[in-house]
SERO-4910 file (N, C-alpha, C, O; in steps of 0.05 Angstrom, whole numbers):
BEGIN
 pado doro    nc1    nc2    nc3   cac1   cac2   cac3    cc1    cc2    cc3    oc1    oc2    oc3
  Met    A   -768    -68    426   -769    -48    404   -742    -46    391   -721    -47    405
  Ser    A   -741    -44    364   -716    -42    350   -705    -14    353   -719      6    352
  Glu    A   -679    -12    355   -665     14    356   -664     25    328   -659     11    309
  Asp    A   -670     51    325   -669     65    299   -643     81    298   -639    101    312
  Leu    A   -624     72    281   -598     85    278   -599    107    257   -579    120    251
  Gly    A   -623    112    245   -626    133    226   -614    128    199   -610    146    183
  Thr    A   -609    103    193   -597     95    167   -602     66    162   -606     51    181
  Pro    A   -603     57    137   -602     29    132   -577     17    144   -556     30    144
  Val    A   -578     -7    155   -555    -21    166   -554    -49    154   -571    -65    160
  Leu    A   -534    -54    137   -531    -79    122   -508    -95    133   -485    -85    134
  Asp    A   -513   -120    140   -492   -140    144   -489   -155    118   -507   -169    109
  Asn    A   -466   -151    105   -462   -161     78   -457   -191     76   -458   -202     54
  His    A   -450   -204     98   -443   -233     96   -447   -246    123   -431   -242    141
  Leu    A   -468   -262    126   -472   -278    149   -487   -303    141   -499   -304    119
  His    A   -487   -323    158   -501   -348    153   -523   -352    173   -521   -343    196
  Leu    A   -544   -366    164   -566   -373    182   -572   -402    179   -576   -412    157
  Asp    A   -574   -416    201   -581   -444    201   -606   -449    217   -604   -451    242
  Pro    A   -629   -450    204   -654   -453    219   -658   -479    233   -674   -482    251
  Asp    A   -643   -500    225   -646   -526    236   -627   -533    259   -634   -547    277
  His    A   -603   -523    257   -582   -530    277   -572   -506    293   -560   -510    314
  Gly    A   -576   -482    283   -565   -459    296   -587   -441    308   -608   -451    315
  Arg    A   -581   -415    311   -600   -397    323   -621   -388    303   -644   -381    310
  Gly    A   -614   -387    278   -633   -381    257   -646   -354    261   -633   -333    263
  Ile    A   -673   -354    262   -688   -330    264   -683   -314    290   -686   -290    290
  Glu    A   -675   -328    311   -668   -314    336   -644   -296    331   -643   -274    343
  Ala    A   -626   -304    315   -603   -286    309   -612   -262    293   -602   -240    297
  Val    A   -631   -266    275   -642   -243    260   -656   -223    279   -653   -199    275
  Lys    A   -670   -233    298   -683   -216    317   -663   -199    333   -668   -176    338
  Asp    A   -641   -212    341   -619   -197    354   -609   -174    336   -605   -152    345
  Phe    A   -604   -181    311   -595   -161    292   -615   -138    289   -607   -115    290
  Ala    A   -640   -144    286   -660   -124    282   -664   -107    307   -666    -82    305
  Arg    A   -665   -119    331   -668   -103    356   -645    -84    360   -649    -63    372
  Ser    A   -621    -91    349   -598    -74    353   -597    -51    332   -579    -34    334
  Gly    A   -615    -51    313   -616    -30    293   -610    -39    265   -609    -23    246
  Gly    A   -604    -65    262   -599    -76    235   -624    -77    218   -646    -83    228
  Thr    A   -621    -72    193   -645    -70    175   -643    -88    151   -663    -97    140
  His    A   -619    -94    141   -616   -109    116   -594   -131    120   -574   -127    134
  Leu    A   -598   -153    106   -579   -176    108   -574   -188     80   -592   -189     64
  Leu    A   -549   -196     76   -543   -214     54   -536   -241     67   -515   -243     81
  Val    A   -553   -260     62   -550   -286     75   -537   -306     56   -548   -312     35
  Val    A   -514   -316     64   -498   -334     47   -503   -363     56   -503   -368     80
  Asn    A   -509   -380     37   -513   -408     45   -489   -419     60   -466   -413     53
  Lys    A   -494   -436     80   -472   -449     94   -458   -469     76   -471   -478     57
  Pro    A   -433   -476     82   -420   -497     67   -437   -522     66   -449   -529     86
  Ser    A   -438   -535     44   -456   -558     40   -452   -580     61   -471   -591     70
  Trp    A   -427   -585     68   -422   -607     87   -432   -601    115   -438   -619    131
  Leu    A   -435   -575    122   -445   -568    148   -476   -571    149   -487   -570    171
  Leu    A   -488   -574    126   -517   -579    125   -522   -609    120   -545   -616    115
  Gly    A   -501   -625    121   -504   -654    117   -508   -662     88   -518   -684     83
  Val    A   -500   -645     70   -503   -651     41   -476   -659     30   -456   -643     32
  Glu    A   -474   -682     18   -449   -692      6   -455   -697    -24   -460   -720    -32
  Pro    A   -454   -676    -40   -463   -678    -68   -445   -695    -86   -421   -696    -83
  Glu    A   -458   -709   -104   -444   -723   -126   -448   -709   -153   -432   -713   -171
  Thr    A   -469   -693   -154   -475   -678   -179   -482   -649   -172   -487   -643   -148
  Gly    A   -482   -632   -191   -489   -604   -186   -518   -602   -175   -523   -585   -158
  Glu    A   -536   -618   -186   -564   -617   -177   -566   -622   -147   -585   -613   -134
  Glu    A   -548   -638   -136   -550   -646   -108   -542   -623    -89   -544   -627    -65
  Phe    A   -534   -600    -99   -531   -576    -83   -557   -563    -77   -558   -545    -60
  Arg    A   -578   -570    -91   -604   -556    -89   -614   -553    -60   -623   -532    -52
  Pro    A   -613   -574    -43   -623   -571    -16   -608   -549      0   -620   -536     17
  Val    A   -582   -546     -6   -567   -525      7   -578   -497      1   -582   -481     18
  Phe    A   -584   -493    -25   -594   -468    -34   -623   -463    -24   -630   -441    -16
  Glu    A   -639   -484    -25   -667   -482    -17   -669   -475     13   -687   -460     21
  Thr    A   -652   -486     29   -651   -480     58   -647   -450     62   -659   -438     79
  Thr    A   -628   -439     47   -622   -410     49   -646   -393     40   -653   -374     53
  Leu    A   -658   -401     18   -681   -386      8   -704   -386     28   -718   -366     32
  Glu    A   -708   -408     41   -730   -411     61   -725   -393     85   -743   -379     95
  Val    A   -700   -392     95   -695   -376    119   -695   -346    111   -703   -330    128
  Val    A   -687   -339     87   -689   -311     78   -718   -302     77   -724   -280     86
  Ala    A   -736   -319     68   -764   -312     67   -775   -307     95   -790   -288     99
  Arg    A   -767   -322    114   -775   -318    142   -763   -293    154   -775   -278    169
  Thr    A   -738   -288    146   -724   -264    155   -738   -238    146   -739   -219    161
  Asn    A   -748   -239    122   -762   -215    111   -787   -208    127   -796   -185    124
  Asp    A   -797   -226    142   -820   -220    159   -813   -205    184   -830   -195    199
  Ile    A   -787   -204    190   -777   -192    215   -763   -165    211   -767   -147    227
  Leu    A   -748   -163    190   -732   -139    186   -749   -115    177   -769   -118    164
  Asp    A   -740    -91    185   -752    -66    175   -743    -62    146   -756    -46    131
  Gly    A   -721    -75    138   -712    -73    110   -717    -99     96   -740   -109     95
  Arg    A   -696   -111     85   -699   -136     70   -674   -153     73   -653   -143     80
  Ala    A   -678   -179     68   -655   -197     65   -655   -208     37   -675   -211     24
  Trp    A   -631   -214     28   -627   -226      1   -608   -249      3   -589   -249     19
  Pro    A   -612   -270    -13   -594   -293    -13   -569   -289    -31   -570   -275    -51
  Val    A   -547   -301    -22   -523   -304    -38   -517   -334    -38   -514   -346    -17
  Leu    A   -516   -345    -62   -514   -374    -65   -489   -382    -80   -480   -369    -98
  Gly    A   -477   -404    -72   -453   -414    -85   -441   -438    -71   -454   -451    -55
  Val    A   -416   -443    -78   -402   -466    -68   -377   -457    -53   -360   -442    -63
  His    A   -375   -465    -28   -353   -457    -11   -327   -469    -22   -326   -493    -28
  Pro    A   -306   -453    -25   -281   -463    -37   -268   -485    -20   -252   -501    -31
  Gly    A   -274   -486      6   -262   -507     22   -273   -535     15   -262   -555     24
  Leu    A   -294   -536     -1   -305   -562     -9   -284   -578    -25   -284   -603    -24
  Val    A   -266   -564    -39   -247   -579    -55   -230   -598    -38   -224   -620    -46
  Ser    A   -223   -589    -13   -207   -607      4   -224   -630     15   -214   -652     18
  Lys    A   -249   -624     21   -267   -646     29   -269   -667      8   -268   -691     14
  Leu    A   -271   -659    -17   -274   -677    -39   -248   -693    -44   -249   -717    -48
  Val    A   -226   -679    -45   -200   -691    -52   -189   -708    -29   -181   -731    -32
  Asp    A   -189   -696     -5   -177   -709     18   -194   -730     31   -184   -751     40
  Asp    A   -220   -725     32   -238   -743     47   -254   -762     29   -262   -784     38
  Arg    A   -259   -754      4   -277   -770    -12   -264   -782    -37   -277   -796    -53
  Gly    A   -238   -777    -40   -223   -791    -61   -226   -779    -89   -220   -792   -109
  Phe    A   -237   -755    -92   -239   -742   -118   -212   -733   -127   -194   -726   -111
  Ser    A   -207   -733   -153   -184   -720   -164   -189   -690   -164   -213   -682   -163
  Pro    A   -168   -673   -165   -174   -644   -166   -191   -636   -190   -208   -619   -188
  Ala    A   -187   -650   -213   -204   -644   -236   -233   -651   -232   -251   -637   -240
  Glu    A   -238   -674   -219   -265   -682   -213   -278   -663   -193   -302   -656   -196
  Ala    A   -263   -654   -173   -273   -635   -154   -280   -609   -168   -301   -597   -163
  Arg    A   -262   -600   -185   -267   -576   -201   -294   -578   -216   -310   -559   -215
  Asp    A   -298   -600   -230   -322   -603   -246   -347   -603   -229   -367   -591   -237
  Leu    A   -346   -616   -206   -370   -617   -189   -376   -589   -177   -399   -581   -176
  Met    A   -355   -575   -169   -360   -549   -157   -370   -529   -178   -386   -512   -173
  Gln    A   -360   -531   -203   -370   -514   -224   -399   -520   -230   -415   -502   -236
  Ala    A   -406   -546   -229   -434   -554   -233   -452   -542   -211   -475   -534   -216
  Gly    A   -442   -542   -186   -457   -530   -165   -461   -500   -169   -483   -490   -163
  Leu    A   -441   -487   -179   -444   -458   -186   -464   -454   -208   -479   -435   -208
  Asp    A   -463   -472   -228   -483   -470   -249   -512   -471   -238   -529   -456   -247
  Leu    A   -516   -489   -219   -542   -490   -207   -549   -465   -191   -571   -454   -193
  Ala    A   -529   -455   -176   -534   -430   -161   -541   -407   -179   -558   -391   -173
  Ala    A   -529   -406   -203   -535   -384   -222   -563   -385   -232   -574   -365   -241
  Glu    A   -576   -408   -231   -604   -410   -240   -622   -395   -221   -645   -388   -229
  Tyr    A   -614   -389   -197   -630   -375   -178   -626   -344   -179   -640   -329   -166
  Val    A   -607   -335   -195   -600   -307   -195   -623   -291   -208   -634   -300   -228
  Ala    A   -629   -268   -196   -650   -251   -206   -644   -243   -235   -622   -236   -242
  Asp    A   -665   -243   -251   -664   -235   -279   -678   -209   -283   -702   -208   -287
  Gly    A   -663   -187   -280   -676   -161   -282   -670   -144   -258   -655   -153   -239
  Asp    A   -681   -120   -257   -675   -101   -236   -689   -108   -210   -679   -101   -188
  Thr    A   -712   -121   -211   -727   -127   -187   -721   -155   -178   -723   -174   -193
  Val    A   -713   -158   -153   -707   -184   -141   -732   -195   -128   -742   -185   -108
  Glu    A   -742   -216   -140   -766   -229   -129   -759   -249   -107   -736   -258   -106
  Pro    A   -779   -256    -90   -774   -277    -71   -764   -303    -84   -774   -311   -105
  Gly    A   -744   -315    -72   -732   -339    -83   -710   -334   -103   -700   -353   -115
  Glu    A   -703   -309   -106   -681   -302   -125   -657   -292   -109   -659   -280    -88
  Ala    A   -633   -298   -120   -608   -290   -107   -597   -265   -121   -603   -259   -144
  Val    A   -582   -249   -106   -570   -225   -117   -540   -228   -123   -528   -210   -135
  Ala    A   -528   -250   -115   -500   -254   -120   -493   -284   -118   -508   -299   -106
  Leu    A   -470   -290   -129   -459   -317   -127   -435   -316   -108   -423   -296   -104
  Lys    A   -429   -340    -97   -405   -342    -79   -387   -363    -90   -395   -385    -97
  Thr    A   -361   -356    -91   -340   -375    -99   -314   -367    -86   -314   -350    -68
  Gly    A   -292   -377    -96   -266   -369    -84   -245   -390    -87   -246   -407   -105
  Arg    A   -225   -389    -70   -204   -408    -70   -194   -411    -41   -199   -394    -24
  Pro    A   -180   -433    -35   -172   -438     -7   -156   -416      5   -139   -403     -8
  His    A   -160   -411     31   -144   -391     45   -121   -404     60   -109   -392     78
  Tyr    A   -116   -429     54    -95   -445     67    -77   -458     46    -84   -459     23
  Asp    A    -54   -468     55    -36   -481     36    -48   -507     25    -61   -522     39
  Thr    A    -43   -511      0    -53   -535    -13    -34   -543    -36    -14   -529    -41
  Thr    A    -40   -564    -50    -23   -573    -72    -27   -555    -96    -48   -542    -99
  Asp    A     -8   -555   -114    -11   -539   -139    -36   -548   -155    -50   -532   -166
  Ala    A    -41   -574   -155    -63   -584   -171    -90   -575   -159   -108   -567   -174
  Val    A    -92   -575   -133   -117   -565   -120   -119   -535   -123   -141   -525   -128
  Trp    A    -97   -521   -121    -97   -491   -125   -106   -485   -154   -123   -467   -158
  Asp    A    -96   -499   -173   -103   -494   -201   -133   -500   -206   -147   -485   -219
  Ala    A   -142   -522   -194   -170   -529   -197   -188   -508   -183   -209   -501   -194
  Ser    A   -179   -498   -161   -195   -478   -146   -197   -452   -162   -218   -440   -163
  Asn    A   -174   -444   -174   -175   -420   -190   -193   -423   -215   -205   -404   -224
  Ala    A   -194   -447   -225   -212   -453   -248   -241   -450   -238   -258   -439   -253
  Val    A   -248   -459   -214   -275   -456   -204   -280   -426   -199   -302   -416   -206
  Leu    A   -261   -412   -188   -265   -383   -183   -271   -368   -210   -289   -352   -211
  Arg    A   -255   -374   -230   -258   -360   -256   -285   -368   -268   -297   -352   -282
  His    A   -294   -392   -264   -321   -400   -273   -342   -384   -259   -362   -375   -272
  Gly    A   -339   -379   -234   -358   -363   -219   -359   -334   -230   -380   -322   -232
  Leu    A   -335   -323   -236   -335   -296   -248   -349   -295   -275   -363   -276   -281
  Ala    A   -345   -316   -291   -358   -317   -317   -388   -319   -314   -403   -307   -329
  Leu    A   -397   -334   -294   -426   -336   -288   -437   -309   -279   -459   -301   -285
  Gly    A   -421   -295   -263   -429   -268   -254   -433   -250   -278   -453   -235   -279
  Ala    A   -415   -251   -297   -417   -234   -321   -441   -242   -337   -457   -226   -347
  Ala    A   -445   -268   -341   -467   -278   -357   -494   -272   -345   -514   -268   -360
  Asn    A   -495   -271   -319   -521   -266   -305   -524   -238   -294   -543   -232   -280
  Asp    A   -504   -221   -300   -505   -193   -291   -509   -191   -261   -526   -176   -252
  Cys    A   -492   -205   -246   -494   -204   -217   -467   -203   -205   -447   -208   -217
  Ala    A   -467   -195   -179   -442   -193   -164   -432   -221   -156   -448   -241   -157
  Val    A   -407   -223   -149   -395   -248   -140   -380   -242   -114   -362   -225   -113
  Gln    A   -387   -257    -93   -373   -255    -68   -351   -276    -68   -354   -299    -77
  Leu    A   -327   -269    -57   -304   -286    -57   -296   -293    -29   -295   -276    -11
  His    A   -289   -319    -25   -275   -328     -1   -247   -335    -10   -244   -355    -25
  Thr    A   -227   -320     -2   -200   -325    -11   -180   -322     13   -188   -318     36
  Glu    A   -155   -325      6   -134   -320     26   -134   -291     34   -144   -273     19
  Ala    A   -124   -285     58   -121   -257     67   -102   -243     49    -80   -252     44
  Ser    A   -110   -219     40    -92   -204     22   -102   -175     20   -126   -170     23
  Glu    A    -84   -157     15    -91   -129      9    -89   -124    -21    -92   -101    -30
  Asp    A    -82   -144    -36    -79   -141    -65    -90   -166    -79    -77   -187    -80
  Leu    A   -113   -163    -91   -125   -184   -107   -130   -173   -136   -151   -179   -148
  Thr    A   -111   -158   -145   -114   -148   -173   -113   -170   -194   -123   -166   -216
  Asp    A   -101   -193   -187   -102   -215   -206   -131   -224   -211   -139   -229   -233
  Ile    A   -147   -226   -189   -175   -234   -192   -191   -211   -206   -209   -217   -222
  Ala    A   -184   -187   -200   -198   -164   -214   -193   -166   -244   -211   -161   -260
  Ala    A   -168   -173   -251   -162   -176   -280   -178   -199   -292   -187   -197   -315
  Trp    A   -181   -221   -278   -197   -243   -288   -226   -235   -291   -239   -243   -311
  Ala    A   -236   -219   -273   -264   -209   -275   -267   -193   -301   -286   -196   -316
  Glu    A   -248   -175   -305   -249   -158   -329   -248   -176   -354   -263   -171   -373
  Asp    A   -231   -196   -354   -229   -214   -377   -256   -228   -382   -263   -234   -405
  Ala    A   -270   -234   -360   -296   -247   -363   -319   -229   -370   -341   -238   -376
  Gly    A   -314   -202   -368   -335   -183   -374   -350   -174   -349   -372   -164   -352
  Leu    A   -338   -177   -325   -351   -169   -300   -335   -146   -288   -311   -148   -285
  Asp    A   -349   -125   -281   -337   -102   -269   -324   -111   -242   -338   -122   -225
  Pro    A   -298   -106   -238   -285   -115   -213   -298   -103   -188   -295   -115   -167
  Gln    A   -311    -80   -190   -325    -69   -167   -348    -87   -158   -357    -85   -135
  Arg    A   -357   -104   -176   -379   -122   -169   -369   -149   -159   -384   -168   -154
  Val    A   -343   -150   -155   -330   -173   -142   -324   -165   -113   -310   -144   -109
  Val    A   -333   -180    -94   -331   -172    -66   -313   -192    -51   -318   -216    -51
  Lys    A   -293   -182    -38   -276   -198    -21   -287   -200      7   -286   -181     22
  His    A   -299   -223     13   -309   -228     40   -287   -230     60   -265   -240     53
  Tyr    A   -292   -222     84   -272   -223    106   -247   -206    100   -225   -215    103
  Ala    A   -252   -182     91   -230   -164     82   -221   -146    104   -235   -142    124
  Gly    A   -196   -136    100   -187   -115    117   -198    -88    107   -215    -88     90
  Gly    A   -187    -67    118   -198    -40    110   -188    -30     84   -199    -10     74
  Ser    A   -168    -42     72   -157    -32     47   -152    -56     29   -142    -77     37
  Leu    A   -160    -53      4   -158    -75    -15   -155    -64    -44   -171    -48    -52
  Ala    A   -135    -73    -58   -132    -67    -86   -146    -89   -103   -141   -112    -99
  Gly    A   -163    -80   -121   -177    -99   -138   -207    -99   -132   -220    -80   -139
  Pro    A   -217   -121   -120   -246   -123   -114   -255   -103    -92   -238    -89    -80
  Thr    A   -281   -102    -88   -292    -86    -66   -289   -101    -40   -296   -125    -39
  Pro    A   -279    -89    -19   -276   -103      6   -302   -104     22   -316    -84     25
  Ser    A   -308   -127     33   -329   -130     53   -314   -133     79   -303   -154     86
  Val    A   -313   -111     94   -295   -108    117   -306   -122    142   -329   -116    150
  Met    A   -290   -139    153   -297   -150    179   -300   -127    199   -284   -109    200
  Ser    A   -321   -128    215   -329   -105    231   -314   -102    257   -325   -101    279
  Glu    A   -288   -100    254   -270    -93    276   -263    -64    274   -259    -54    251
  Lys    A   -261    -50    296   -257    -21    295   -233    -12    279   -234      7    264
  Asp    A   -210    -26    282   -186    -18    268   -189    -21    238   -180     -4    223
  Arg    A   -202    -42    229   -206    -46    200   -226    -25    190   -222    -14    168
  Leu    A   -246    -19    205   -266      0    196   -255     29    195   -262     44    177
  Glu    A   -237     35    213   -224     62    212   -209     65    186   -210     86    173
  Val    A   -194     44    178   -179     45    153   -198     49    129   -193     66    112
  Ala    A   -219     33    129   -238     35    106   -252     63    106   -254     75     85
  Ala    A   -260     72    129   -274     98    130   -257    121    121   -266    138    107
  Glu    A   -232    120    130   -214    142    123   -203    140     95   -195    160     83
  Gly    A   -204    116     83   -195    113     56   -215    124     35   -207    134     14
  Gly    A   -241    123     42   -261    135     24   -269    119      0   -287    127    -14
  Asp    A   -257     95     -4   -265     78    -26   -290     62    -19   -297     60      4
  Pro    A   -304     52    -40   -328     35    -34   -320     12    -16   -300     -1    -20
  Phe    A   -338      6      4   -334    -17     21   -360    -25     33   -379     -9     34
  Leu    A   -361    -50     43   -384    -61     57   -376    -70     84   -352    -71     90
  Met    A   -395    -77    101   -389    -86    128   -402   -114    132   -423   -119    122
  Glu    A   -388   -131    148   -399   -158    153   -390   -168    180   -372   -157    193
  Thr    A   -403   -191    187   -395   -205    211   -385   -233    205   -369   -244    221
  Asp    A   -393   -245    183   -389   -274    178   -399   -291    201   -387   -312    208
  Phe    A   -421   -283    213   -434   -299    234   -440   -327    222   -452   -329    201
  Val    A   -430   -348    235   -432   -375    223   -456   -391    233   -463   -411    221
  Asp    A   -469   -382    254   -493   -395    265   -489   -425    269   -504   -442    260
  Asp    A   -468   -430    284   -460   -458    291   -463   -462    321   -449   -448    336
  Pro    A   -480   -480    330   -483   -483    359   -458   -492    373   -455   -488    398
  Asp    A   -439   -504    359   -414   -512    371   -394   -489    372   -373   -491    385
  Arg    A   -401   -467    359   -383   -443    359   -401   -418    364   -403   -401    346
  Pro    A   -413   -416    387   -431   -393    392   -418   -366    389   -397   -361    400
  Gly    A   -431   -349    373   -420   -322    369   -399   -320    346   -392   -298    339
  Ala    A   -390   -343    336   -369   -342    316   -382   -334    289   -404   -341    283
  Val    A   -367   -320    272   -342   -307    277   -346   -281    293   -332   -275    312
  Met    A   -366   -266    285   -376   -244    301   -406   -248    305   -419   -260    287
  Gly    A   -417   -238    326   -446   -241    332   -463   -223    314   -453   -204    303
  Pro    A   -488   -229    312   -506   -214    294   -511   -185    302   -521   -169    286
  Lys    A   -506   -178    327   -509   -151    336   -486   -132    328   -488   -108    331
  Thr    A   -465   -144    318   -440   -129    315   -442   -106    295   -433    -83    301
  Val    A   -453   -110    271   -454    -88    251   -470    -65    261   -460    -42    259
  Pro    A   -494    -68    272   -508    -45    283   -492    -31    305   -492     -6    306
  Arg    A   -479    -46    322   -463    -33    343   -440    -17    331   -434      5    341
  Arg    A   -428    -28    310   -406    -13    298   -416     12    283   -402     32    282
  Val    A   -440     11    272   -451     34    259   -456     56    280   -451     80    275
  Arg    A   -466     48    303   -469     68    324   -443     80    332   -441    104    337
  Trp    A   -422     64    334   -395     74    341   -385     92    319   -373    113    325
  Met    A   -389     85    294   -380    102    272   -394    129    272   -382    149    267
  Arg    A   -420    128    277   -435    153    279   -424    171    301   -421    195    297
  Asp    A   -419    159    324   -408    175    346   -380    186    340   -372    207    351
  Ala    A   -365    171    323   -338    180    316   -338    199    293   -317    209    284
  Gly    A   -362    206    282   -363    226    260   -359    214    232   -354    229    214
  Tyr    A   -362    188    230   -358    175    203   -385    173    188   -391    152    177
  Asp    A   -400    195    186   -426    194    173   -423    187    144   -440    171    133
  Glu    A   -404    198    130   -400    193    102   -393    163     97   -403    151     78
  Ala    A   -377    152    115   -370    124    112   -394    106    117   -397     85    103
  Ile    A   -412    113    135   -436     97    140   -453     97    114   -462     76    106
  Arg    A   -456    120    102   -472    121     77   -458    105     55   -471     92     39
  Asn    A   -432    107     54   -416     92     34   -422     62     37   -429     49     17
  Ala    A   -420     51     62   -422     22     66   -450     12     65   -454    -12     57
  His    A   -470     28     71   -497     17     75   -517     27     55   -540     17     53
  Val    A   -509     47     39   -527     57     18   -514     57    -10   -524     45    -28
  Glu    A   -491     70    -12   -478     74    -38   -466     48    -49   -470     41    -72
  Thr    A   -450     34    -32   -437     10    -43   -456    -13    -48   -453    -27    -68
  Pro    A   -477    -17    -31   -497    -38    -39   -510    -32    -66   -515    -50    -82
  Gln    A   -514     -7    -72   -526      1    -98   -505     -4   -120   -512    -15   -141
  Leu    A   -480      3   -115   -459      1   -135   -454    -29   -142   -451    -36   -165
  Val    A   -453    -45   -122   -444    -73   -125   -467    -91   -134   -465   -107   -152
  Tyr    A   -490    -89   -119   -512   -107   -123   -536    -95   -137   -555   -109   -145
  Gly    A   -536    -69   -140   -560    -55   -150   -583    -55   -130   -606    -53   -138
  Leu    A   -577    -55   -104   -597    -56    -83   -601    -28    -72   -581    -14    -66
  Asp    A   -626    -20    -69   -633      6    -57   -641      1    -28   -664     -6    -23
  Thr    A   -623      5    -10   -628     -1     18   -646     21     31   -659     16     51
  Glu    A   -648     44     18   -666     65     29   -694     60     20   -713     61     37
  Ala    A   -698     53     -5   -725     48    -15   -738     24     -3   -762     22     -1
  Thr    A   -721      5      6   -732    -20     18   -734    -19     48   -739    -39     61
  Leu    A   -729      5     59   -731      8     88   -758     19     96   -766     41     87
  Gln    A   -772      4    113   -799     12    122   -797     18    152   -790      1    168
  Arg    A   -802     43    159   -802     51    187   -830     59    196   -835     66    220
***
């Protein structure tokens, strides 16, 4: 029987691999612990055995995510939604391992984002097979100026696609408490910076909305700050890294801890108000008990 925590419980960023990882079994762990809603981000293309030469060749990566989300919706008391895009680490795979120039890598990654944008929901109602957000970013590790510039061009292209398709954009970037540069790029593109989400964030962030890694110290900072935030595990569903980065039970367990600590307003912030603000998702209306 699933635990009822008395609130929607959303993990804003995790991966599911139905072919090589735990897949639906991880979803069952999440649901039994009290989790109700998921944003499922496609795994990096190379981890699914996809080595694209064109934007169209990213399609199997996205279709795998859509298929597992459909199966997930049969399990959750709430709903799951896809987030589709191109992992920024691909630039190094292309340049270092496959002999692409930074400009060629930029063009391919932008083409992959163009394809991802074709799946974005058109309108207020998200139908099966539609995504609620795009994913892009830039390397979180040192790289050459040419690769950094190419990566920022990909990131800005993702922001422009978010504006054009009226959807949120999740970011994978370097660790930082100040990403006001990216917030300014979003504004330049016509995208509200609050709809730009920094994945793997700490509890405090200037610029985009933080998706806070569900560690107690980070969550205390976010809860006491009072600004919009989300919670995530970045569960990678990799059999070679069991439990990494955090297990699927973590967000429900942290919600239980936050409730016991008196952080009721922060729970509503992270699991009801901010999902509505960022993605236009109503986690209460989609919760069936």
